[in-house]
C-alpha positions in Angstrom: 0.0 0.0 0.0 1.5 3.4 -1.0 1.7 6.4 1.2 -1.3 8.6 1.1 -0.8 12.3 0.3 -3.6 13.5 2.5 -3.2 11.1 5.4 -1.6 7.8 6.5 -2.2 4.1 5.9 -2.5 3.3 9.6 -3.2 5.3 12.7 -2.2 3.6 16.0 -3.6 4.5 19.3 -1.1 3.8 22.1 2.7 3.4 22.1 2.9 0.3 24.3 4.3 -3.1 23.3 1.3 -3.8 21.0 1.1 -0.4 19.3 4.9 -0.1 18.8 5.2 -3.7 17.5 2.6 -2.9 14.9 4.2 0.4 14.0 7.6 -1.1 13.7 6.5 -4.0 11.4 4.3 -1.7 9.3 7.2 0.8 8.9 9.4 -2.1 7.7 6.8 -3.0 5.1 6.6 0.5 3.7 3.3 1.7 5.3 2.8 5.3 6.4 2.0 5.3 10.1 1.2 7.8 12.9 1.2 6.7 16.5 -0.5 8.8 19.2 0.5 8.3 22.9 -1.1 10.2 25.7 1.9 10.0 28.0 4.1 13.1 27.3 7.4 11.4 28.1 7.4 7.6 28.0 6.6 4.9 25.5 6.1 1.3 26.5 2.8 1.6 28.5 3.1 -0.6 31.6 6.4 -1.9 30.1 8.0 1.6 30.2 11.0 2.5 32.3 10.7 5.7 34.3 13.8 7.8 35.1 14.2 10.1 38.1 17.6 11.7 38.9 19.4 9.0 36.9 17.6 6.2 38.6 15.4 3.9 36.5 12.3 2.2 37.6 10.6 -0.8 35.9 6.8 -0.6 36.4 6.0 -4.0 37.7 9.0 -6.1 36.7 9.2 -7.5 33.2 11.3 -10.7 32.5 11.9 -11.2 28.8 10.8 -14.7 28.2 8.5 -16.2 25.6 7.8 -19.6 24.1 7.2 -17.9 20.8 10.4 -17.8 18.6 8.8 -15.1 16.5 8.5 -12.8 19.5 12.1 -13.6 20.8 13.5 -13.0 17.3 11.7 -9.6 17.1 13.1 -8.6 20.5 16.6 -9.5 19.3 16.0 -7.6 16.1 14.9 -4.4 17.8 17.5 -4.5 20.6 20.3 -6.7 19.3 23.2 -5.7 21.6 21.6 -4.7 24.9 20.2 -7.8 26.6 21.8 -9.1 29.7 21.3 -12.5 31.4 20.1 -12.0 35.0 19.7 -14.4 37.9 16.2 -14.9 39.1 15.7 -14.7 42.8 12.5 -13.9 44.7 11.4 -14.6 48.2 8.4 -14.4 50.5 8.5 -12.3 53.6 6.4 -13.6 56.4 6.6 -12.7 60.1 10.1 -11.3 59.9 11.6 -14.2 58.0 12.3 -14.9 54.3 11.3 -17.9 52.4 12.7 -18.8 49.0 10.2 -18.9 46.2 9.7 -21.7 45.2 9.9 -23.3 48.6 13.0 -25.0 49.8 12.2 -27.9 52.2 14.9 -27.4 54.9 14.7 -23.6 54.8 11.0 -23.6 55.2 11.2 -26.1 58.1 13.8 -24.1 59.9 12.0 -20.8 59.4 8.6 -22.1 60.5 9.9 -24.1 63.3 9.3 -27.8 64.1 5.9 -27.3 65.7 4.5 -25.0 62.9 6.0 -27.1 60.2 4.5 -30.3 61.6 1.1 -28.5 61.8 1.5 -27.3 58.2 2.2 -30.8 56.9 -0.6 -32.2 59.0 -2.9 -29.6 57.5 -1.7 -30.6 54.0 -2.3 -34.2 54.7 -5.8 -33.5 56.0 -6.6 -31.5 52.9 -5.5 -34.4 50.7 -7.3 -37.0 52.7 -10.5 -35.0 53.2 -10.7 -32.5 50.4 -13.5 -30.0 50.1 -15.9 -31.4 47.5 -17.8 -28.1 47.1 -15.0 -26.0 45.6 -16.2 -22.5 44.8 -13.6 -20.0 45.9 -9.9 -19.3 45.6 -9.6 -20.2 49.2 -11.4 -23.5 48.7 -9.2 -24.5 45.8 -5.9 -23.4 47.5 -6.7 -25.1 50.8 -7.4 -28.3 48.9 -4.0 -28.1 47.2 -1.8 -26.9 50.1 -3.7 -27.2 53.3 -5.3 -24.3 55.4 -2.1 -23.3 57.2 0.1 -23.0 54.1 -2.8 -21.1 52.4 -2.8 -18.6 55.3 0.9 -18.2 55.3 1.8 -18.1 51.6 -1.4 -17.1 49.7 -4.0 -15.2 51.6 -2.5 -11.8 52.6 -0.7 -11.1 49.4 -3.5 -12.2 47.1 -6.0 -10.0 49.0 -3.7 -7.0 48.7 -3.3 -7.4 45.0 -6.9 -7.8 44.1 -8.7 -5.9 46.8 -11.2 -8.7 47.7 -11.3 -11.5 50.2 -10.0 -14.9 49.1 -13.3 -16.6 49.9 -15.1 -14.3 47.5 -12.7 -15.0 44.5 -13.6 -17.6 42.0 -11.8 -21.0 42.2 -10.9 -21.3 38.5 -8.6 -18.3 38.8 -6.6 -20.2 41.4 -6.4 -23.2 39.2 -5.0 -21.2 36.3 -2.6 -18.9 38.2 -1.0 -21.7 40.3 -1.1 -24.2 37.4 1.8 -26.6 37.3 3.2 -25.9 40.8 2.3 -28.3 43.6 3.6 -28.4 47.2 5.0 -31.9 46.6 6.9 -30.8 43.5 8.2 -27.6 45.1 9.4 -29.4 48.3 10.9 -32.3 46.3 12.8 -29.8 44.0 14.1 -28.0 47.1 15.2 -31.3 48.7 17.0 -32.4 45.6 18.8 -29.0 45.3 19.7 -29.0 49.0 21.4 -32.4 48.5 23.0 -31.4 45.2 21.0 -33.9 43.2 19.3 -31.5 40.8 21.8 -29.5 38.8 19.7 -29.1 35.7 18.7 -25.5 35.3 15.0 -24.7 34.8 14.8 -23.0 31.4 11.2 -22.0 31.9 9.7 -24.5 29.5 8.3 -26.4 32.4 6.8 -24.4 35.2 7.4 -20.7 34.6 7.4 -19.9 38.3 10.7 -21.9 38.6 12.7 -19.9 36.1 16.3 -19.5 37.4 17.6 -16.8 34.9 16.0 -14.4 32.5 17.0 -11.9 29.8 16.5 -8.2 30.5 17.5 -5.0 28.7 20.4 -3.4 30.6 18.5 -0.1 31.0 15.1 -1.6 31.7 12.2 -2.7 29.5 11.5 0.8 28.3 14.8 0.5 26.4 13.1 -1.9 24.0 10.2 0.3 23.2 12.3 3.5 23.0 14.4 1.6 20.4 11.2 0.5 18.5 10.0 4.1 18.5 13.3 5.4 17.2 13.2 2.9 14.4 9.7 3.9 13.5 10.7 7.6 13.3 13.9 6.8 11.4 11.7 5.0 8.9 9.8 8.2 8.2 6.8 7.8 10.4 5.5 9.7 13.4 5.1 9.0 17.1 3.2 11.9 18.7 3.7 12.0 22.5 1.3 13.8 24.8 -1.6 13.2 22.4 -4.7 11.7 23.9 -7.5 10.2 21.8 -10.5 12.5 21.7 -12.7 11.1 18.9 -12.7 8.4 16.3 -15.0 8.8 13.2 -15.3 6.8 10.0 -16.3 8.5 6.7 -19.3 6.5 5.5 -18.5 7.2 1.9 -14.7 6.6 1.7 -14.4 4.3 4.7 -11.4 6.3 5.9 -10.9 7.2 9.5 -10.5 10.6 11.2 -8.6 10.2 14.5 -8.7 13.4 16.6 -6.3 13.8 19.5 -5.7 16.5 22.0 -2.5 17.7 23.7 -2.0 18.9 27.2 -2.3 22.5 26.2 -5.6 21.9 24.4 -4.4 21.8 20.9 -6.1 19.4 18.5 -4.6 17.2 15.9 -6.6 15.3 13.2 -5.2 12.2 11.5 -6.7 10.7 8.3 -6.1 7.0 8.0 -7.3 3.9 6.1 -6.9 1.6 9.2 -6.9 2.2 12.9 -5.1 -0.1 15.4 -6.2 0.6 19.0 -4.5 -0.6 22.2 -6.5 1.9 24.2 -8.7 0.4 27.0 -11.9 -0.9 25.4 -13.9 1.2 27.8 -12.2 4.4 26.6 -12.3 3.5 23.0 -16.0 2.8 23.0 -16.8 6.2 24.5 -14.8 8.0 21.8 -16.1 6.4 18.7 -18.7 8.6 16.9 -21.4 7.7 16.7 -21.2 5.7 19.9 -21.6 2.0 19.5 -24.8 0.4 20.7 -22.7 -1.6 23.2 -21.1 1.4 24.8 -23.0 0.6 28.0 -21.4 -2.9 28.1 -17.9 -1.3 27.6 -18.6 1.1 30.4 -19.0 -1.8 32.8 -15.5 -3.1 32.2 -13.3 -2.7 35.3 -9.6 -2.4 36.0 -7.2 -2.8 39.0 -4.5 -0.1 39.3 -1.3 0.2 41.2 1.4 2.6 42.1 5.1 2.3 42.8 7.0 4.3 45.4 10.7 4.3 44.5 13.1 4.9 47.4 16.8 5.8 47.1 18.5 4.4 50.2 22.0 5.0 51.5 23.4 1.5 51.1 25.5 -0.5 48.6 22.6 -3.0 48.4 19.8 -4.2 50.6 19.0 -7.6 49.4 19.8 -9.8 46.3 16.2 -10.5 45.2 14.6 -9.1 42.1 11.5 -8.7 44.3 10.1 -9.8 47.6 6.5 -10.7 48.1 5.2 -9.2 51.3 2.9 -11.6 53.2 2.4 -9.3 56.2 -0.9 -7.7 57.2 0.9 -5.0 59.2 1.9 -3.1 56.1 0.0 -2.1 52.9 2.9 -2.8 50.5 2.4 -5.9 48.4 5.8 -6.4 46.7 9.2 -4.7 46.9 11.4 -4.5 43.8 15.2 -4.2 43.9 16.1 -2.4 40.7 19.9 -3.1 40.9 19.1 -6.9 40.9 17.2 -6.4 37.6 20.2 -4.6 36.1 23.1 -2.8 37.8 22.9 -0.1 35.2 19.5 1.0 36.4 21.1 2.4 39.6 23.8 4.9 38.8 25.4 5.3 42.2 27.1 2.3 43.8 26.6 3.8 47.3 22.8 4.1 46.8 20.3 1.3 46.6 17.0 1.8 44.8 13.9 -0.1 45.6 10.3 0.1 44.5 7.4 -0.6 46.8 4.3 -1.7 44.9 0.8 -0.7 46.3 -2.2 -2.2 44.6 -5.3 0.0 44.6 -8.2 1.3 42.6 -8.0 4.6 40.9 -9.5 7.3 43.1 -9.2 5.4 46.4 -7.2 6.5 49.4 -3.8 5.2 48.3 -4.2 6.4 44.7 -5.3 9.9 45.8 -2.6 10.4 48.4 0.0 13.0 47.6 3.5 11.9 46.7 5.1 13.1 50.0 2.6 11.1 52.0 3.2 8.0 49.9 7.0 8.4 50.2 6.6 8.7 54.0 4.4 5.6 54.1 7.0 3.6 52.1 9.8 4.7 54.4 7.8 3.7 57.5 6.9 0.3 56.0 10.5 -0.5 55.0 11.5 0.2 58.6 8.6 -2.0 59.9 9.8 -4.8 57.6 13.4 -4.4 58.8 14.6 -3.8 55.2 16.2 -0.4 55.9 16.3 2.5 58.5 14.0 5.4 57.6 16.9 7.9 58.1 18.9 6.1 55.4 16.3 7.1 52.7 17.8 10.0 50.7 15.2 10.4 48.0 11.9 9.1 46.6 9.5 9.2 43.6 6.0 8.0 42.9 4.7 6.4 39.7 1.0 5.7 39.2 -0.1 3.1 36.8 -3.8 3.2 35.9 -5.6 0.2 34.4 -2.7 -2.2 35.1 -4.9 -5.3 35.2 -8.2 -5.8 33.3 -10.6 -7.4 35.8 -12.5 -10.5 34.8 -15.6 -10.2 36.8 -18.8 -12.2 36.2 -19.9 -9.9 33.4 -16.7 -9.1 31.6 -16.8 -11.8 29.0 -20.3 -10.9 27.8 -19.4 -7.2 27.8 -16.2 -7.8 25.7 -18.0 -10.1 23.3 -20.8 -7.6 22.8 -18.5 -4.7 22.0 -16.1 -6.8 19.9 -18.9 -8.3 17.8 -20.4 -4.9 17.0 -17.1 -3.3 16.2 -15.9 -6.1 14.0 -19.2 -6.1 12.1 -19.4 -2.4 11.6 -15.7 -1.5 11.2 -13.5 -4.2 9.5 -10.6 -1.6 9.4 -10.6 -1.0 13.1 -8.3 -3.5 14.9 -8.1 -4.1 18.7 -4.8 -5.3 20.1 -2.9 -5.7 23.4 -3.8 -6.1 27.0 -6.2 -3.2 27.5 -7.2 -3.0 23.9 -8.7 -6.5 24.1 -9.4 -6.5 27.9 -7.2 -9.6 28.3 -4.8 -10.0 31.2 -1.7 -11.2 29.2 2.0 -10.5 29.1 3.9 -8.3 26.7 4.8 -11.2 24.4 1.1 -11.9 24.0 0.4 -8.3 23.3 3.1 -8.3 20.7 1.7 -11.3 19.0 -1.7 -9.8 18.6 0.0 -6.8 16.9 2.0 -9.1 14.6 -1.0 -10.9 13.5 -3.0 -7.7 13.0 -0.2 -6.4 10.6 -0.6 -9.6 8.6 -4.3 -9.1 8.4 -3.9 -5.6 7.2 -1.4 -6.8 4.5 -3.8 -9.5 3.5 -6.8 -7.2 3.3 -8.8 -9.6 5.5 -8.9 -11.1 9.0 -6.9 -14.2 8.0 -5.5 -14.6 11.6 -7.6 -14.6 14.7 -5.9 -12.4 17.2 -8.4 -13.5 19.8 -6.8 -16.9 19.4 -3.4 -15.9 20.9 -3.1 -18.1 23.9 -1.0 -17.9 27.1 2.1 -19.4 25.3 1.9 -16.6 22.7 0.9 -19.1 20.0 -1.7 -18.2 17.4 -4.2 -19.8 15.1 -5.9 -18.9 11.8 -9.4 -17.6 12.1 -11.9 -20.0 13.4 -13.7 -21.3 16.4 -11.1 -24.0 17.1 -8.3 -21.6 17.6 -10.3 -19.3 19.7 -11.5 -22.1 22.0 -7.8 -23.2 22.4 -6.9 -19.7 23.4 -9.8 -19.2 25.9 -9.0 -22.6 27.5 -5.5 -21.4 28.4 -6.3 -17.7 29.0 -4.6 -16.2 32.1 -7.4 -15.3 34.5 -8.0 -12.4 36.9 -10.2 -13.3 39.9 -13.9 -12.8 39.7 -16.3 -12.8 42.6 -18.1 -16.0 43.1 -21.8 -15.8 42.3 -24.1 -16.3 45.3 -25.9 -19.6 45.4 -29.6 -19.9 46.1 -29.9 -21.9 49.3 -32.7 -24.0 47.9 -30.7 -24.8 44.8 -27.6 -25.5 46.8 -29.5 -27.9 49.1 -31.1 -29.6 46.1 -28.1 -29.8 43.8 -25.1 -29.7 46.2 -24.0 -26.2 45.1 -21.2 -26.3 42.5 -19.9 -29.8 41.7 -16.1 -30.5 41.9 -16.1 -31.1 38.1 -17.1 -27.5 37.6 -13.4 -26.7 37.7 -12.2 -27.4 34.2 -9.6 -30.2 33.9 -7.3 -28.2 31.7 -7.0 -25.6 34.5 -6.1 -28.0 37.3 -2.8 -27.8 39.0 
């Protein structure tokens, strides 16, 4: 397709992994492209790297691992010389002690003590001998797998911090998906073998992903990848407009071309004429900006998101701990996870005398944490680091706050119907409007999955038809040609976000035994 004199071939909404992957590939193929990004400074979306006084912060922690060779090859093509191999280490903090993740048998026994360890194993044995046959909630499922005591120690507090709801109100199928492939027996056996020097074979991630021992990482953080992609798009003659937020999206009914209107922070308006539009904007926002509004805008408005913020602290110390991150299973503090940015890459921390950590707080946009001012959040983070014994408050020499809205699309009881309704209407009305990425498709997947949806969308644009089903990209970043079979395979392996369990009518429960054990799908079992 040749470059249009009065517009571009493709307008892309959002400069995250999906948007920039599409822009990069389209630029390679000679298409004219304009990308709009509402952030005035950073590309990469949730995979961006924020800089403050020379210190770099990864928003959430992004290991570069994918089972898709195409995705890995594209990473290497965009950033050929800047990957480093990093050791993976993460631990669980519980009652003042650290537990390796995954569990190591002797360490766990020592930290818990003989009495508590014995009670944990007895609780585990009881769960296996007398499992709950009426599995409805995350708590039911996890107790069945690990026993009530281990559930309370290693799952309950952190999970409730992340998702903002009690474990006994979360659906069980999310637990089965998130903890898939990791059992207590396997973890303890692996730890025992390693303790005795019997298991030297490194885990390359092709088995259980939670056991990865090393990972690849850009030396200056994940944003380095997307900054390089942006630069290549611009070098190819296309545009990436920063600080431009989508205002309206309208299709000319005669020509079929799109008019994308964006506004800047100072109120200026830019209009882009395009043959195709690729959107990684949240579905809820996109629906409200299409003119005329879709009939299913109400369904889109019901889509929900979980947000979080990172408080980065600069601390007078050569280093505080070797972990990439520590999971905080402690109800005395609000922080859910603590990142150590030097352990991700030494080059992210410019001063050898200063450690830099990021405290992650999970919240909803507009709640008390989200609305707190930066000084109060930094003071809270300093206080909680001292409570955890990770540093002294007086050693903190600086801080910064980064808010990330819509970090996790929430899969509540209505989300699937809402997404399907909007998707069906948009695909029927607008074959040249393409939804990609985590928020663009309201699918809680990783950056390699987001990239694959963009890669397939570019192929569809080149083919002039929806040859590939982007909704068929599954959790292993595989893809299928269009068709029900591919989409079913993807949905069967889709990474879940917890939804609230539906209330059961007492009369129905008494008559039918509530939800049967086989309601948990076999392909999502641990």
